[in-house]
C-alpha positions in Angstrom: -20.5 -0.6 -16.2 -18.1 2.2 -15.2 -14.5 1.1 -14.9 -12.7 2.0 -11.6 -10.2 4.8 -11.6 -6.9 3.1 -10.7 -4.0 4.6 -8.9 -0.8 4.0 -10.7 2.6 5.0 -9.4 5.3 5.0 -12.1 8.9 5.8 -12.7 9.6 5.9 -16.4 12.7 6.8 -18.3 12.5 8.9 -21.4 11.8 7.5 -24.9 14.7 5.3 -26.0 16.3 4.9 -22.6 15.8 2.4 -19.8 15.2 -1.4 -20.1 12.7 -2.3 -22.9 10.6 -4.6 -20.7 8.5 -2.7 -18.1 7.9 -4.1 -14.6 4.4 -4.0 -13.2 4.1 -4.6 -9.4 0.9 -6.0 -7.8 0.5 -5.7 -4.1 -1.0 -8.1 -1.6 -3.9 -8.1 0.8 -4.3 -5.1 3.1 -1.7 -3.1 1.1 -1.7 -0.7 -1.9 0.8 0.5 -4.5 2.5 2.5 -1.7 4.3 -0.7 -0.5 6.4 -0.9 -3.6 7.2 2.8 -3.6 9.2 2.7 -0.4 12.1 0.7 -1.8 11.5 -1.3 -5.0 10.2 1.2 -7.4 13.0 3.8 -7.0 15.6 1.0 -6.7 14.6 -0.7 -10.0 14.2 2.7 -11.7 17.8 3.4 -10.8 18.8 0.0 -12.4 17.4 1.3 -15.7 13.9 -0.2 -15.6 10.5 1.5 -16.3 8.5 0.5 -13.2 4.8 0.7 -12.4 2.7 -0.3 -9.3 -1.1 -0.1 -9.3 -3.4 0.0 -6.4 -6.1 -2.6 -7.0 -9.7 -1.3 -6.9 -10.8 0.0 -3.4 -7.1 0.0 -2.3 -4.9 3.1 -1.9 -6.3 5.9 -4.0 -8.2 3.6 -6.4 -12.0 3.6 -6.4 -14.4 0.8 -7.3 -17.8 0.3 -8.7 -19.1 -1.9 -5.8 -18.4 -2.3 -2.1 -15.0 -3.8 -1.1 -16.5 -6.8 0.6 -18.1 -7.9 -2.7 -15.0 -7.4 -4.8 -13.5 -10.6 -6.2 -10.2 -11.9 -7.6 -11.6 -11.6 -11.1 -12.0 -7.8 -10.5 -8.4 -7.6 -9.4 -7.3 -9.5 -12.5 -9.2 -7.1 -14.7 -7.4 -4.2 -12.9 -4.0 -5.6 -13.8 -5.1 -6.1 -17.4 -6.4 -2.5 -17.6 -3.0 -1.2 -16.6 -1.1 -3.7 -18.9 -3.0 -2.3 -21.8 -1.6 1.1 -21.1 2.1 0.0 -21.2 4.3 0.2 -24.2 5.2 -3.5 -24.2 4.2 -6.7 -22.4 5.5 -6.4 -18.8 7.0 -8.7 -16.3 4.2 -8.8 -13.7 5.4 -9.2 -10.1 2.8 -10.2 -7.5 3.3 -10.4 -3.8 1.2 -12.6 -1.6 -2.4 -12.1 -2.8 -0.9 -10.3 -5.7 0.8 -13.5 -6.6 -2.5 -15.2 -6.5 -3.8 -12.6 -8.9 -0.9 -13.2 -11.3 -1.6 -16.9 -11.3 -5.2 -16.2 -12.2 -4.0 -13.8 -14.9 -1.8 -16.5 -16.4 -4.8 -18.9 -16.4 -6.9 -16.5 -18.6 -4.4 -16.7 -21.5 -5.7 -13.3 -22.6 -2.9 -10.9 -22.3 0.8 -11.9 -23.0 3.3 -11.4 -20.2 7.0 -11.1 -20.7 7.4 -12.9 -17.4 5.7 -13.7 -14.1 7.2 -13.3 -10.6 5.5 -14.7 -7.5 6.8 -13.3 -4.3 5.6 -15.2 -1.2 2.5 -16.1 -3.2 -0.8 -17.3 -1.8 -0.6 -21.0 -2.7 -2.1 -22.4 -5.8 -3.6 -25.2 -3.7 -5.5 -22.9 -1.4 -4.9 -20.9 1.8 -6.7 -23.2 4.3 -3.7 -23.3 6.6 -3.4 -19.5 6.7 -7.1 -19.1 7.5 -7.1 -21.9 10.2 -3.9 -20.4 11.7 -5.5 -17.0 12.0 -8.7 -18.5 13.5 -6.7 -20.4 16.1 -4.4 -17.5 17.1 -7.1 -14.8 17.0 -10.5 -16.6 17.5 -12.4 -13.5 18.6 -11.0 -11.4 15.7 -11.8 -14.2 13.3 -15.4 -14.4 14.6 -15.9 -10.7 14.3 -14.4 -10.6 10.9 -17.0 -13.0 9.6 -19.8 -11.1 11.4 -18.7 -7.7 10.0 -17.6 -9.0 6.6 -14.3 -7.3 7.3 -10.8 -8.6 7.9 -9.3 -5.3 9.0 -9.1 -6.5 12.6 -6.0 -8.5 11.7 -4.0 -5.4 10.8 -5.3 -2.7 13.1 -2.3 -2.5 15.4 1.4 -2.2 14.7 2.0 -5.3 16.9 -0.3 -7.4 14.7 1.2 -6.1 11.5 4.7 -6.9 12.7 3.8 -10.4 13.7 2.2 -11.1 10.3 4.5 -9.4 7.9 7.9 -8.5 9.4 11.0 -9.9 10.9 11.7 -9.7 14.7 14.6 -7.3 14.1 12.4 -4.8 12.2 12.0 -1.8 14.5 8.4 -1.3 15.7 8.6 2.4 14.9 9.2 1.6 11.3 6.4 -1.0 11.3 4.1 1.6 12.8 4.6 3.8 9.7 3.5 1.0 7.4 0.7 -0.1 9.8 -1.0 3.3 9.4 -1.3 2.6 5.7 -2.8 -0.9 6.0 -6.5 -1.1 5.1 -9.4 -3.5 5.0 -9.4 -6.4 2.5 -12.3 -7.9 0.5 -14.2 -10.5 2.5 -15.1 -12.2 -0.8 -11.5 -12.4 -1.9 -10.4 -14.0 1.4 -12.8 -16.9 0.8 -11.9 -17.1 -2.9 -8.3 -18.0 -1.8 -9.9 -21.2 -0.6 -12.5 -21.9 -3.4 -11.5 -20.1 -6.6 -8.0 -21.7 -7.0 -5.8 -21.1 -10.0 -5.8 -23.8 -12.7 -2.2 -24.0 -14.1 -3.2 -26.7 -16.6 -5.3 -24.1 -18.4 -2.2 -22.0 -19.2 -1.5 -22.3 -22.9 2.0 -20.8 -22.9 3.9 -20.3 -19.6 6.3 -17.3 -19.7 9.5 -17.4 -17.6 8.5 -17.7 -14.0 10.3 -16.8 -10.7 8.9 -18.0 -7.4 10.6 -16.7 -4.3 9.7 -17.0 -0.6 10.9 -15.8 2.8 12.6 -18.0 5.3 10.8 -16.4 8.3 7.4 -16.0 6.7 4.7 -16.3 9.4 1.9 -16.6 6.8 3.3 -18.7 4.0 6.1 -21.2 5.1 8.9 -21.9 2.6 7.6 -25.5 2.0 4.3 -24.1 0.7 6.2 -21.7 -1.6 8.3 -24.6 -2.9 5.1 -26.6 -3.6 3.7 -23.7 -5.6 6.9 -23.4 -7.6 6.8 -27.0 -8.6 3.4 -26.5 -10.1 5.0 -23.9 -12.4 7.9 -26.2 -13.3 10.5 -24.4 -11.3 12.2 -24.3 -7.9 11.5 -21.6 -5.4 14.3 -19.4 -4.1 13.9 -19.1 -0.3 15.5 -15.9 1.0 16.7 -16.3 4.6 16.4 -13.5 7.2 13.3 -12.1 5.5 9.6 -12.2 6.6 6.4 -12.0 4.5 6.7 -8.4 3.4 9.9 -8.9 1.6 9.7 -5.6 -0.3 9.5 -3.7 3.1 11.3 -5.9 5.5 14.8 -5.0 6.8 16.6 -7.2 4.3 14.6 -6.1 1.3 17.7 -5.6 -0.9 18.2 -9.4 -0.9 14.9 -9.8 -2.7 15.5 -6.9 -5.0 18.9 -8.3 -6.0 17.5 -11.7 -6.7 14.8 -10.2 -8.9 17.4 -8.1 -10.8 19.6 -11.2 -11.4 16.6 -13.2 -12.6 15.5 -10.4 -15.0 19.0 -10.2 -16.4 19.1 -13.9 -17.1 15.6 -14.5 -18.4 14.1 -11.3 -19.8 15.3 -9.4 -22.8 
């Protein structure tokens, strides 16, 4: 089967310069590699890191070999492994939201070594039932149409919805609008795999250093759920106040970037 052509945004220092361990960023649902390129990629490059962000298949400028609605988490995991194989050394893989779910499934496979794993506001290891039920309760018509159309784009098709789901109250709507224009549909299959194809931490043979961080004002994933996910990976979550779900784009994004930089300095060679 033909492999997808994956978009990869990279900032790499010349040979022999920059930090030796690359950083690979994995976006969440409705997003693409672009979400890391606004702040995180240039910021970490300036800190001396070689940084990469992929668009999972059928996201951003990546294509795919089957319709988006049939694409599954296993496909996304394969995409990350494809990019990892191109890097000069095992990376720290940083997943946000659904990307955090993908990283958990990557760890479970025990196939490709990771220098570290970072879960930012991750979809919970124990399932996203609360998120799905919350969306169904708040937006019943959109939820019904999503299931009829096999498409969840209706939850991100206005700047107001995008702001409610992903951003803090103090984030200017005109800035949110710029990001909302880049939001896209997400796989119908993947949305249900959040509930049914849960990660299995007990299958992990060797757990690398893990950082779990959440946002104090997260509309989708409350801090207590992030803490619960962290305990599964034998760590304590760091909850960042004054940040909402899209911590890499929100108005206080530098707090998350600084936390990650400090953790990398302490745990990764």
